[in-house]
C-alpha positions in Angstrom: 64.8 11.6 -113.0 63.1 14.6 -111.8 60.0 13.2 -109.4 59.8 13.7 -106.3 58.5 11.7 -104.2 55.6 12.6 -101.5 56.9 12.1 -98.2 55.3 9.9 -96.1 56.1 11.6 -92.8 53.1 13.4 -91.5 53.6 17.6 -90.9 53.1 18.5 -87.9 51.4 22.3 -89.0 48.7 20.4 -91.2 45.6 20.1 -90.0 44.5 16.1 -91.2 42.2 15.0 -93.4 38.0 14.3 -92.6 37.9 10.7 -92.2 36.3 9.4 -95.5 33.9 5.7 -96.6 37.7 3.7 -98.3 40.1 5.5 -95.5 37.2 3.4 -92.8 37.5 0.6 -94.9 40.8 0.4 -95.8 41.6 0.3 -92.1 38.9 -2.4 -91.5 40.5 -4.6 -93.9 43.4 -4.7 -92.1 41.8 -4.8 -87.9 40.3 -8.2 -90.3 43.1 -9.9 -91.1 44.9 -9.2 -87.4 41.7 -10.8 -86.1 42.4 -13.6 -88.6 46.1 -14.5 -87.6 44.4 -13.8 -84.4 42.4 -16.4 -85.0 44.8 -19.0 -86.4 46.5 -18.8 -83.3 43.5 -18.9 -81.4 42.5 -21.9 -83.6 46.0 -23.8 -83.6 46.1 -23.3 -79.1 42.6 -25.6 -79.5 43.6 -28.1 -82.0 46.4 -29.0 -79.3 43.9 -29.5 -76.6 42.6 -32.7 -76.1 38.5 -33.4 -75.4 40.1 -36.9 -73.4 38.3 -35.2 -70.4 34.5 -33.1 -69.1 37.3 -30.2 -67.7 39.7 -30.4 -71.6 36.2 -30.1 -73.5 34.9 -27.4 -70.9 38.3 -25.4 -72.0 38.5 -26.3 -76.0 34.4 -24.5 -76.1 35.1 -21.7 -74.4 38.3 -21.4 -76.6 35.7 -22.1 -79.2 32.6 -19.6 -77.3 35.6 -16.7 -77.4 36.4 -16.5 -80.8 33.2 -16.6 -82.6 32.7 -13.5 -79.9 35.7 -12.4 -81.0 34.6 -12.3 -84.8 30.9 -11.3 -83.9 32.5 -8.2 -81.6 34.4 -6.9 -84.8 31.5 -8.1 -88.0 29.3 -5.6 -85.0 31.8 -2.5 -85.1 32.6 -2.4 -88.0 28.6 -2.4 -88.8 28.2 0.3 -86.8 31.6 2.6 -88.0 30.2 2.8 -91.5 26.3 3.0 -90.8 27.6 6.5 -88.2 30.3 7.7 -91.3 26.6 7.2 -93.1 24.6 8.7 -91.1 27.2 12.0 -90.6 27.8 12.6 -94.3 23.9 12.8 -94.8 23.9 15.1 -91.9 25.9 17.4 -93.9 25.4 17.3 -97.1 21.2 18.1 -95.6 22.7 20.7 -94.6 24.7 22.0 -97.2 21.9 21.8 -99.2 20.2 23.7 -96.4 22.4 26.4 -96.3 22.0 27.2 -100.6 18.6 26.5 -101.5 17.7 28.4 -97.6 18.3 31.6 -100.1 17.3 30.1 -103.6 13.9 30.5 -101.6 13.7 33.1 -100.0 14.2 35.2 -102.9 12.1 33.3 -105.3 9.0 34.3 -102.6 10.3 37.2 -102.7 10.2 37.8 -106.0 6.2 36.4 -106.2 5.4 37.7 -103.3 6.6 42.0 -105.4 4.9 40.3 -108.8 1.3 39.5 -106.3 1.4 43.1 -105.4 2.5 44.3 -108.4 -0.8 42.8 -109.6 -3.3 43.9 -107.9 -1.4 47.6 -107.2 -2.3 48.5 -110.9 
């Protein structure tokens, strides 16, 4: 009572939220589920093919290689996406740190110079 549920409809004027590692991993889990379902279907198709003739054997082998390639492509893409996200995040963090540290260093150097000259002028 009295509690409103958050709307699942997005406001078109709202800025998109920044991508997070967790969102990427959640999307990857969904993609893996979808791929597993597709591979399961392909495996059933492959099992329907008998190895009675060399041509059917080649067809079965080609189906297995296609399945392996799909899985490998997904693994490589997911790994690449996470590595790219991590690298971009590190760059952003370094840039933000530089914005904070640079003025502080500048102030510190200025204070050091003043104290150095102050000692020389006495």
